[in-house]
C-alpha positions in Angstrom: 5.5 -1.1 12.2 3.4 -3.0 14.8 2.0 0.3 16.2 0.9 1.4 12.7 -0.7 -2.0 12.1 -2.6 -1.6 15.3 -3.8 1.9 14.3 -4.8 0.6 10.9 -6.8 -2.2 12.5 -8.8 0.0 14.8 -9.1 3.2 12.8 -10.8 2.4 9.5 -10.3 5.8 8.0 -6.6 6.3 8.9 -5.2 6.6 5.4 -1.9 8.2 6.6 -1.0 5.2 8.8 -1.7 2.7 6.0 0.3 4.7 3.5 3.3 5.1 5.9 3.1 1.4 6.8 3.0 0.5 3.1 6.1 2.6 2.5 7.9 1.0 5.4 7.0 -2.5 4.4 8.1 -1.8 0.8 11.5 -0.6 2.0 11.8 -3.7 4.1 11.2 -5.9 1.1 7.8 -7.2 2.4 6.0 -6.6 -0.9 2.8 -8.6 -0.3 2.1 -6.6 2.9 3.1 -3.4 1.3 0.6 -4.1 -1.5 -2.1 -4.8 1.0 -1.7 -1.6 3.0 -1.2 0.6 -0.1 -4.5 -0.8 -1.5 -6.2 -0.1 1.8 -4.9 3.5 1.7 -6.2 3.9 -1.8 -9.7 2.6 -0.8 -9.8 5.6 1.6 -8.4 8.1 -0.9 -7.9 6.9 -4.5 -6.0 10.1 -5.3 -3.1 9.4 -2.8 -0.1 9.6 -5.2 2.3 8.2 -2.6 0.1 5.1 -2.0 -0.3 4.7 -5.8 3.5 4.7 -6.2 4.1 2.2 -3.4 1.4 -0.1 -4.9 3.0 0.1 -8.4 6.5 -0.6 -6.9 5.3 -3.5 -4.8 3.5 -5.0 -7.8 6.6 -4.7 -9.9 8.7 -6.3 -7.2 6.2 -9.2 -7.1 6.2 -9.6 -10.9 2.5 -8.9 -11.1 2.4 -7.5 -14.6 -1.4 -8.2 -15.0 -2.2 -6.2 -11.9 0.0 -3.4 -13.1 -1.7 -3.4 -16.5 -5.1 -3.2 -14.7 -3.9 -0.1 -12.8 -2.9 1.6 -16.0 -6.5 1.4 -17.4 
């Protein structure tokens, strides 16, 4: 995970690293960080379905119903 964090820090357009990192963090139960990296991936490509799903799952895990509602709009 640390390697991916370094890549994300220095490569501003690396969507794949951010998405992968978000997925790994979500699986590790680190939802706030998973949310952060999923949002960053979506800033690069809003149509990334995998990043969208990780974002939804991390928001659900954090009981952020308001944020989930905003995504549905």
